[in-house]
C-alpha positions as CSV (number, residue, x, y, z in Angstrom):
1,X,0.0,0.0,0.0
2,X,1.3,3.6,-1.0
3,X,2.3,5.8,1.8
4,X,0.7,9.4,1.8
5,X,3.4,12.2,2.5
6,X,3.0,16.0,2.5
7,X,5.8,18.3,2.9
8,X,5.8,22.1,2.9
9,X,6.2,25.3,4.6
10,X,3.7,27.9,5.5
11,X,3.2,31.5,7.1
12,X,3.9,29.9,10.6
13,X,7.3,28.3,9.7
14,X,8.7,30.5,6.9
15,X,8.5,34.4,6.4
16,X,7.5,35.9,3.3
17,X,11.2,36.2,2.1
18,X,11.4,32.5,1.9
19,X,7.8,31.8,0.8
20,X,7.9,34.2,-2.2
21,X,11.2,32.6,-3.3
22,X,9.6,29.1,-3.3
23,X,6.2,30.0,-4.6
24,X,5.4,28.1,-7.7
25,X,3.3,29.7,-10.7
26,X,0.6,27.6,-12.5
27,X,3.0,26.9,-15.4
28,X,5.9,26.2,-12.8
29,X,3.6,23.8,-11.0
30,X,2.8,21.7,-14.2
31,X,6.6,21.4,-15.0
32,X,7.3,20.5,-11.4
33,X,4.5,17.7,-11.4
34,X,5.7,16.3,-14.8
35,X,9.3,16.0,-13.1
36,X,7.9,14.5,-9.9
37,X,6.0,12.0,-12.2
38,X,9.2,10.8,-13.7
39,X,11.1,10.1,-10.6
40,X,11.0,6.5,-9.4
41,X,10.0,7.0,-5.9
42,X,7.0,9.5,-6.5
43,X,3.7,7.6,-7.6
44,X,1.3,10.4,-7.4
45,X,1.7,14.3,-6.8
46,X,-0.1,17.6,-6.2
47,X,1.6,21.0,-5.5
48,X,-0.3,23.8,-3.5
49,X,1.1,27.1,-3.8
50,X,-0.4,30.2,-2.2
51,X,0.6,33.3,-0.7
52,X,0.7,31.6,2.7
53,X,2.1,28.3,1.8
54,X,3.8,25.8,-0.8
55,X,3.0,22.1,0.0
56,X,3.5,19.1,-1.8
57,X,1.4,16.0,-1.5
58,X,2.9,12.7,-2.6
59,X,2.1,8.9,-2.8
60,X,5.0,6.8,-2.5
61,X,6.5,3.4,-1.6
62,X,9.6,5.0,0.0
63,X,8.7,8.1,1.9
64,X,12.3,8.9,2.6
65,X,13.2,8.9,-1.1
66,X,10.2,10.7,-2.1
67,X,11.0,13.5,0.4
68,X,14.5,13.8,-0.6
69,X,13.4,13.9,-4.1
70,X,11.0,16.7,-3.7
71,X,13.3,18.6,-1.7
72,X,16.3,18.3,-4.0
73,X,13.9,19.3,-7.0
74,X,12.6,22.5,-5.3
75,X,16.4,23.6,-4.6
76,X,17.5,23.0,-8.2
77,X,14.3,24.4,-9.5
78,X,14.2,27.5,-7.7
79,X,18.0,27.7,-7.4
80,X,18.1,28.0,-3.7
81,X,20.3,25.9,-1.4
82,X,18.4,23.5,0.7
83,X,19.8,24.6,3.9
84,X,18.2,28.0,3.4
85,X,14.6,26.6,3.5
86,X,14.9,23.1,5.3
87,X,14.6,24.6,8.8
88,X,11.2,25.9,7.6
89,X,10.0,22.5,6.1
90,X,7.4,20.4,8.0
91,X,6.8,16.8,6.9
92,X,3.7,14.7,7.6
93,X,3.0,11.1,7.0
94,X,-0.1,8.7,6.8
95,X,-2.9,10.0,8.8
96,X,-1.2,13.4,9.8
97,X,-0.7,14.3,6.4
98,X,-4.4,13.6,5.7
99,X,-5.4,15.5,8.8
100,X,-3.1,18.6,7.6
101,X,-4.7,18.6,4.2
102,X,-8.3,18.5,5.8
103,X,-7.3,21.2,8.2
104,X,-5.9,23.5,5.7
105,X,-9.0,23.0,3.1
106,X,-11.3,23.8,6.1
107,X,-9.2,27.1,6.8
108,X,-8.2,26.0,10.3
109,X,-4.5,26.4,9.4
110,X,-4.8,29.7,7.7
111,X,-3.6,33.0,8.8
112,X,-7.1,34.0,9.0
113,X,-9.2,31.0,10.5
114,X,-12.5,30.7,8.4
115,X,-11.3,32.5,5.2
116,X,-13.0,30.7,2.3
117,X,-10.1,31.2,-0.6
118,X,-8.2,28.4,0.4
119,X,-10.6,25.8,-0.6
120,X,-10.6,27.2,-4.3
121,X,-7.0,27.3,-4.3
122,X,-6.8,23.4,-3.3
123,X,-9.3,22.8,-6.0
124,X,-7.3,24.7,-8.6
125,X,-4.1,22.9,-7.4
126,X,-6.0,19.3,-7.8
127,X,-7.3,20.6,-11.3
128,X,-3.7,21.2,-12.4
129,X,-2.6,17.7,-11.0
130,X,-5.6,15.9,-13.0
131,X,-4.7,17.8,-16.3
132,X,-0.9,16.7,-15.9
133,X,-2.4,13.2,-14.9
134,X,-0.4,13.1,-11.7
135,X,-3.1,12.4,-9.4
136,X,-4.3,8.7,-9.3
137,X,-6.6,6.4,-7.3
138,X,-5.2,7.4,-3.6
139,X,-5.1,11.2,-4.2
140,X,-8.2,11.6,-6.2
141,X,-10.0,9.9,-3.4
142,X,-8.3,12.0,-0.7
143,X,-9.0,15.2,-2.4
144,X,-12.7,14.3,-3.0
145,X,-12.8,13.5,0.7
146,X,-11.0,16.9,1.4
147,X,-13.7,18.9,-0.5
148,X,-16.6,17.2,1.2
149,X,-14.9,17.7,4.9
150,X,-14.2,21.4,4.2
151,X,-18.0,21.7,3.0
152,X,-18.9,20.0,6.1
153,X,-17.0,22.3,8.4
154,X,-18.5,25.4,6.7
155,X,-22.1,24.2,7.1
156,X,-22.0,22.6,10.5
157,X,-20.1,25.1,12.3
158,X,-19.9,29.0,12.6
159,X,-16.3,29.1,11.5
160,X,-17.4,30.9,8.3
161,X,-19.9,33.4,10.0
162,X,-17.4,36.1,10.8
163,X,-14.7,34.8,8.3
164,X,-12.2,37.4,7.2
165,X,-9.8,37.1,4.3
166,X,-6.3,38.6,3.7
167,X,-8.2,41.4,1.6
168,X,-10.3,42.1,4.5
169,X,-7.4,42.6,6.8
170,X,-5.9,44.8,4.5
171,X,-8.9,47.0,4.7
172,X,-8.9,46.7,8.6
173,X,-5.4,47.8,8.6
174,X,-6.0,51.0,6.4
175,X,-9.1,51.8,8.7
176,X,-6.7,51.6,11.8
177,X,-4.1,53.8,10.1
178,X,-6.5,56.5,9.2
179,X,-9.2,56.2,11.7
180,X,-11.6,55.9,9.0
181,X,-11.6,55.2,5.5
182,X,-14.4,57.6,4.5
183,X,-13.4,59.6,1.4
184,X,-9.9,58.2,1.3
185,X,-8.7,57.7,-2.4
186,X,-7.6,54.1,-3.1
187,X,-5.4,52.8,-5.9
188,X,-5.9,49.2,-6.4
189,X,-3.1,47.5,-8.4
190,X,-4.2,43.9,-9.6
191,X,-7.8,43.0,-10.5
192,X,-8.1,39.2,-9.4
193,X,-10.3,37.8,-6.7
194,X,-8.2,39.3,-3.8
195,X,-8.6,42.8,-5.3
196,X,-12.4,42.4,-5.8
197,X,-12.8,41.4,-2.3
198,X,-10.7,44.4,-1.1
199,X,-13.1,46.8,-3.1
200,X,-16.1,45.1,-1.6
201,X,-14.8,46.1,1.8
202,X,-13.7,49.5,0.9
203,X,-17.2,50.3,-0.6
204,X,-18.7,49.1,3.0
205,X,-16.3,51.7,4.8
206,X,-17.3,54.4,2.5
207,X,-14.0,54.9,0.8
208,X,-13.6,57.8,-1.8
209,X,-12.4,57.4,-5.4
210,X,-11.2,54.0,-6.3
211,X,-8.7,53.5,-9.0
212,X,-7.9,50.1,-10.7
213,X,-4.7,49.3,-12.4
214,X,-4.2,45.8,-14.0
215,X,-1.8,44.7,-16.7
216,X,-4.8,43.7,-18.9
217,X,-6.7,46.9,-19.0
218,X,-10.0,45.4,-20.0
219,X,-10.0,43.2,-16.9
220,X,-9.1,46.2,-14.8
221,X,-11.9,48.1,-16.6
222,X,-14.4,45.4,-15.7
223,X,-13.6,45.5,-12.1
224,X,-13.7,49.4,-12.1
225,X,-17.1,49.5,-13.8
226,X,-18.5,46.8,-11.3
227,X,-17.7,49.2,-8.4
228,X,-18.1,52.6,-10.1
229,X,-14.3,53.0,-9.9
230,X,-12.0,54.2,-12.7
231,X,-9.6,51.9,-14.4
232,X,-6.3,53.4,-15.4
233,X,-3.3,51.8,-17.4
234,X,-0.5,50.0,-15.7
235,X,1.9,52.7,-17.0
236,X,-0.1,55.5,-15.3
237,X,0.6,54.0,-11.8
238,X,3.3,56.5,-10.9
239,X,1.1,59.3,-11.9
240,X,-1.6,58.5,-9.8
241,X,0.6,58.1,-6.7
242,X,0.2,61.9,-6.3
243,X,-3.4,61.3,-5.8
244,X,-3.9,58.1,-3.9
245,X,-4.0,57.9,0.0
246,X,-3.9,54.1,0.1
247,X,-2.4,51.5,-2.5
248,X,-3.2,48.0,-2.3
249,X,-1.5,45.8,-4.5
250,X,-2.2,42.0,-5.3
251,X,-0.6,41.2,-8.6
252,X,1.2,37.9,-9.8
253,X,4.3,40.0,-10.9
254,X,7.7,38.3,-10.5
255,X,9.2,41.5,-9.6
256,X,8.1,45.1,-7.5
257,X,5.5,46.8,-9.2
258,X,6.3,50.0,-7.4
259,X,9.7,50.8,-6.4
260,X,11.5,53.4,-4.2
261,X,12.6,56.2,-6.9
262,X,9.0,56.0,-8.1
263,X,7.5,57.2,-4.8
264,X,10.5,59.4,-4.0
265,X,9.7,61.5,-7.0
266,X,6.0,62.1,-6.0
267,X,6.2,62.7,-2.3
268,X,7.1,66.4,-3.0
269,X,4.1,67.1,-5.3
270,X,1.9,65.2,-2.5
271,X,3.4,67.9,-0.1
272,X,4.2,65.0,2.0
273,X,0.8,63.8,2.7
274,X,1.0,60.2,4.0
275,X,0.8,57.4,1.6
276,X,0.3,53.7,2.8
277,X,1.0,50.7,0.9
278,X,-0.5,47.3,1.8
279,X,1.2,44.8,-0.4
280,X,-0.9,41.4,-0.1
281,X,1.2,39.9,-3.0
282,X,3.6,36.9,-2.8
283,X,6.2,37.4,-4.3
284,X,5.8,41.1,-2.9
285,X,4.7,44.0,-5.4
286,X,6.0,46.8,-3.2
287,X,9.9,47.6,-2.7
288,X,10.2,47.5,1.2
289,X,12.7,50.2,0.7
290,X,9.9,52.7,0.4
291,X,9.5,52.7,4.2
292,X,12.7,54.7,4.3
293,X,11.0,57.6,2.9
294,X,9.3,60.0,5.0
295,X,5.4,59.8,5.4
296,X,5.3,56.4,3.2
297,X,4.6,53.4,4.8
298,X,4.7,49.8,3.4
299,X,2.9,46.8,5.1
300,X,3.2,43.3,3.6
301,X,1.4,40.2,4.1
302,X,3.1,39.3,7.3
303,X,2.2,42.6,8.9
304,X,-1.5,41.6,8.4
305,X,-1.1,39.0,11.1
306,X,-2.0,41.5,13.9
307,X,-5.4,42.5,12.5
308,X,-6.6,38.9,12.5
309,X,-7.0,38.9,16.5
310,X,-10.3,40.4,16.3
311,X,-13.0,37.6,16.8
312,X,-10.3,35.1,17.3
313,X,-12.1,33.7,20.4
314,X,-15.4,33.0,18.7
315,X,-13.6,31.5,15.7
316,X,-11.6,29.1,18.0
317,X,-14.6,27.8,19.8
318,X,-16.0,26.9,16.2
319,X,-12.8,25.4,15.3
320,X,-13.2,22.7,18.1
321,X,-16.1,21.8,16.4
322,X,-14.3,21.4,13.1
323,X,-11.5,19.5,14.6
324,X,-14.0,16.8,15.5
325,X,-15.5,16.6,11.9
326,X,-11.9,16.5,10.7
327,X,-10.9,13.6,13.2
328,X,-14.0,11.5,12.0
329,X,-13.0,12.2,8.4
330,X,-9.5,11.0,9.1
331,X,-10.5,7.7,10.6
332,X,-13.0,7.4,7.5
333,X,-10.3,7.8,5.1
334,X,-7.9,5.8,6.9
335,X,-10.2,2.8,6.8
336,X,-10.7,3.2,2.9
337,X,-6.9,3.4,2.6
338,X,-6.4,0.5,4.4
339,X,-9.0,-1.5,2.4
340,X,-6.8,-1.0,-0.6
341,X,-4.8,-4.0,0.9
342,X,-6.0,-7.2,-0.9
343,X,-7.1,-9.0,2.3
344,X,-9.9,-6.5,3.4
345,X,-11.2,-6.0,-0.1
346,X,-11.5,-9.7,-0.5
347,X,-13.3,-10.3,2.7
348,X,-15.5,-7.5,2.1
349,X,-16.4,-8.9,-1.4
350,X,-17.0,-12.5,0.0
351,X,-19.2,-11.1,2.9
352,X,-21.4,-9.1,0.5
353,X,-21.9,-12.0,-2.1
354,X,-22.4,-14.3,0.6
355,X,-25.1,-12.1,2.3
356,X,-26.8,-11.6,-0.9
357,X,-26.8,-15.3,-1.8
358,X,-28.0,-16.5,1.4
359,X,-30.7,-14.0,1.6
360,X,-32.1,-15.1,-1.7
361,X,-31.8,-18.9,-0.9
362,X,-33.6,-18.3,2.3
363,X,-36.4,-16.6,0.5
364,X,-36.6,-19.5,-1.9
365,X,-36.7,-22.1,1.1
366,X,-39.4,-20.3,2.9
367,X,-41.6,-20.8,0.0
368,X,-40.7,-24.4,-0.3
369,X,-41.8,-25.5,3.1
370,X,-42.3,-29.0,1.8
371,X,-38.8,-29.8,1.5
372,X,-37.1,-32.0,4.1
373,X,-34.1,-30.6,6.2
374,X,-31.7,-32.6,4.3
375,X,-32.7,-31.3,1.0
376,X,-32.4,-27.6,2.5
377,X,-28.9,-28.3,3.8
378,X,-27.9,-29.6,0.4
379,X,-29.0,-26.3,-1.3
380,X,-27.1,-24.5,1.3
381,X,-24.1,-26.5,0.5
382,X,-24.5,-25.8,-3.0
383,X,-24.8,-22.1,-2.6
384,X,-21.5,-22.2,-0.6
385,X,-19.9,-24.0,-3.4
386,X,-21.3,-21.7,-6.1
387,X,-19.9,-18.6,-4.1
388,X,-16.3,-20.2,-3.8
389,X,-16.2,-21.0,-7.5
390,X,-17.7,-17.4,-8.6
391,X,-15.1,-15.5,-6.3
392,X,-12.0,-18.0,-7.0
393,X,-10.7,-16.1,-10.1
394,X,-11.5,-12.5,-8.7
395,X,-9.6,-13.5,-5.4
396,X,-6.6,-14.9,-7.1
397,X,-6.4,-11.8,-9.3
398,X,-6.8,-9.2,-6.4
399,X,-4.1,-11.2,-4.4
400,X,-1.7,-11.1,-7.3
401,X,-2.3,-7.7,-8.3
402,X,1.3,-6.8,-8.4
403,X,1.8,-9.4,-11.3
404,X,-0.9,-7.5,-13.4
405,X,-0.2,-4.7,-15.6
406,X,-1.3,-1.2,-13.8
407,X,-1.8,0.0,-10.5
408,X,-2.9,-2.6,-8.1
409,X,-4.8,0.0,-6.0
410,X,-6.8,1.0,-9.0
411,X,-8.0,-2.7,-9.5
412,X,-9.0,-2.8,-5.5
413,X,-10.6,0.6,-5.8
414,X,-12.8,-0.2,-8.9
415,X,-13.8,-3.6,-7.2
416,X,-14.8,-1.8,-3.9
417,X,-16.9,0.7,-6.2
418,X,-18.5,-2.0,-8.4
419,X,-19.8,-3.9,-5.6
420,X,-20.4,-0.9,-3.2
421,X,-18.3,-2.4,-0.2
422,X,-17.6,1.0,1.2
423,X,-20.6,2.1,3.5
424,X,-20.4,5.8,2.2
425,X,-20.9,4.5,-1.2
426,X,-24.1,2.7,-0.2
C-alpha cells in the first residue's frame, strides 16, 4: 500500500522572504508535477502554492526517497540551497498528512481562520494535477474527501460566520491607520479575486475614489465598472501615486510593481501627505525600501497577522467543532486507504456476495416449506460451493495484483466501487 506524504512550509514556519522565493506559478507547477512523475519514488503528486504556503502532497512506496527527491527538486528548480529553507519545512506522513490537508482546506491552518479562499486554491491545485495526470486513485479519493470535509465544516460550524480574508485584513489595517476610510482615495493594483474582495470591503467603509490598475486593461476596466471606480493603465501608476492615500497591491508579478524611486519622485508633489502601501502579493509587489521615505509606509502580508486577532475567540470555539469533524474524516479515510490492501477487500467482497446469496436462498426455501431438512442443507452447501467458484478467479486476481499490468490499488478501488463495499458509497 502506498504511503501518503506531505511536505511544505507556511506562514507559521517561514517568513515571506522565503515563501516568495519558493512559490510556484501555474506553469511552474505543471512542470514540477511532470518532473515528479518521472521520479521512480514518486507515484502521485499535487502541488499547492499560495501566498501563505507551498505544499507538496505525494504517494510513494519509499517516503524518505520521495521527500529527498522533492526537496532536491525544489532547491534546483528555484536555485536555492536546501539549507536556506530546510529549517522551515514540515513533513507529515499517513494520517497526519491527511489531517493536515483537511485542516488546510477547512481554513483551520490559515492566517485567517475561516477564510474561504483556500478551498478554491486547493481545487485549482487538484485540477492542475488531474490535467497533468499526476493524481491517481489514492489522491483522487483524498481530494474529494477533502472537499466534502471542508463543506461539512463550513455548513455545520460557525467558522465562516465571521470569516475574514487577507483582503479584509488589508482594509482593516487601512481603517486603523486613518481612523476612518471615508473619503480616502484608493489605488488598487491587480484585478483578481483578492482585489475584488478588497473593493467590496472598501465600499462598505465608504472609501472615496477607487482607481484600478491591471496589466490587462480590459480586466481592470471590468472591475472598475462593477464598483463605479476608474480604470487606469499600468503605465499610469506612478502618476496616480500623487492622488491616492492607500495603495493595495495584489498582482502575480515576479518583480516589484512599485519601486523606491517612483515614490520618492512623487512625495514632494503630494506635499508629504501620508501614503500607505498594503502589499498582499507573494512575491511582493512593493519595494520595502519605500519605508525609508518620510510619510511613506509599507505593510506586507506578514504585517497583517496582527489584524486577525479580532473575533479570534469565537472562531477558535467553532474550530473545536471543526476538529471533531476532521477527526471523524481522518478515521474514515484511513479505513478506505487500508481497504486498498487485498485481504480487507477480498473479505468484504466475499461477505457481500455471501449475504446476498444466502438472503435469496432463504427466501426460496421459505416458499418451499415441503422440502425435508436434508434437502435444504444440500441447497445451502450448493450455494457455498457456487460462491467459492464464482469468487475464485477474482480472489486470485486481487491477491496477485502486483503481477498484473497497472496499479494494484486501482483494481482494488474499482472492485470496491463495482460492488459498493464502502459504507459511504451505499
